[in-house]
Phi, psi and omega in degrees: 000156177240134175252136177238131178235115180273161175205165170104001179288173177162197179248129187221151168284156179302140185091340179284181180230156174217151173233123183266147173229154181218125179247132180264136173219177186091221182276076184274350180301129178080004171295126184264241178300130174245151181208182175227142173231169176216157182207145178242153182309132171081007180235169181286149172293134184249124176294139178248309184197157175216160177221130175286177181286340175263011172090010172288138180240155174210141181228148176289164180307314190300333184246351186301133182092346182241323184257147180227124179251140181214169178213149173247090187294333179286345174244006180052047181238139178238139189231146174227111177265121190248118180242165180047049189298146177237157178304330179288348176279352175297129185178172165272126180261132182236134172275145184218143176217163182205157165254333182292155181257009175293120178295131175087002176247121181244129196263329188243138180222139170276181182278341176101154175218134188275136174239117181239128180240120182266155185267000000 
């Protein structure tokens, strides 16, 4: 099993920055693509960004150019640098990971960290 623990959420004004971190522990060998999702009450969980084990990245249009996803495999750490934050970025952010190559299927999830952006 893999455990994922996020940190770094908080309250920030629009235009500000936050850096989220996710540390993986347990059976991390072979852990492949890692990603970030976000969710607001009453809404579906939304994919935000992902990074493969060889460093390829993908972002949704809403955050491309503002967010940067990165990973340090030696430290089993995933990071999301969020810049130029907007009120619509407010959500609980979840770290996710998987070994499977099945698109859209994620095996491991963190507990989430709240990001709030005030206008």
